[in-house]
C-alpha positions as a Python dict, from the first residue, in 0.01 Angstrom:
ca = {
    (1, 'M'): (0, 0, 0),
    (2, 'L'): (-306, 43, 220),
    (3, 'R'): (-507, 153, -80),
    (4, 'K'): (-384, -147, -278),
    (5, 'Y'): (-461, -409, -10),
    (6, 'G'): (-738, -230, 180),
    (7, 'W'): (-1008, -442, 18),
    (8, 'L'): (-828, -756, 135),
    (9, 'I'): (-817, -631, 494),
    (10, 'V'): (-1186, -537, 484),
    (11, 'F'): (-1276, -873, 327),
    (12, 'T'): (-1077, -1062, 591),
    (13, 'L'): (-1244, -874, 877),
    (14, 'F'): (-1587, -928, 722),
    (15, 'M'): (-1525, -1302, 682),
    (16, 'F'): (-1401, -1330, 1040),
    (17, 'L'): (-1713, -1158, 1174),
    (18, 'F'): (-1939, -1358, 944),
    (19, 'D'): (-1778, -1686, 1055),
    (20, 'T'): (-1819, -1587, 1420),
    (21, 'L'): (-2187, -1508, 1370),
    (22, 'I'): (-2248, -1835, 1183),
    (23, 'M'): (-2077, -2038, 1457),
    (24, 'Q'): (-2280, -1863, 1729),
    (25, 'W'): (-2600, -1926, 1536),
    (26, 'I'): (-2520, -2296, 1489),
    (27, 'E'): (-2435, -2331, 1857),
    (28, 'L'): (-2761, -2161, 1952),
    (29, 'L'): (-2959, -2397, 1729),
    (30, 'A'): (-2774, -2705, 1856),
    (31, 'T'): (-2823, -2620, 2224),
    (32, 'D'): (-3153, -2733, 2364),
    (33, 'Y'): (-3253, -2512, 2655),
    (34, 'E'): (-3541, -2739, 2756),
    (35, 'K'): (-3302, -3009, 2872),
    (36, 'C'): (-3163, -3042, 3222),
    (37, 'R'): (-2964, -3293, 3424),
    (38, 'N'): (-3132, -3566, 3625),
    (39, 'M'): (-2903, -3599, 3927),
    (40, 'D'): (-3111, -3884, 4073),
    (41, 'S'): (-3054, -4117, 3781),
    (42, 'V'): (-2771, -4366, 3731),
    (43, 'N'): (-2612, -4140, 3471),
    (44, 'P'): (-2643, -3775, 3587),
    (45, 'L'): (-2475, -3654, 3268),
    (46, 'K'): (-2769, -3774, 3060),
    (47, 'L'): (-2986, -3478, 2963),
    (48, 'V'): (-3358, -3528, 3006),
    (49, 'N'): (-3665, -3316, 2950),
    (50, 'C'): (-3726, -3093, 3254),
    (51, 'A'): (-4100, -3157, 3238),
    (52, 'E'): (-4042, -3529, 3295),
    (53, 'L'): (-3867, -3465, 3627),
    (54, 'K'): (-4174, -3308, 3789),
}
């Protein structure tokens, strides 16, 4: 049975790992590390460019 469905198990594990890598890559691209919070503004949750705060 393992020989019959082994390819399916390997394919499922590969797809799970591939999906995890793709999601991490998208999250890395979507996150902007040059942004930070301006706690002095009216809306401290608004992300602004860190260079503008100085």
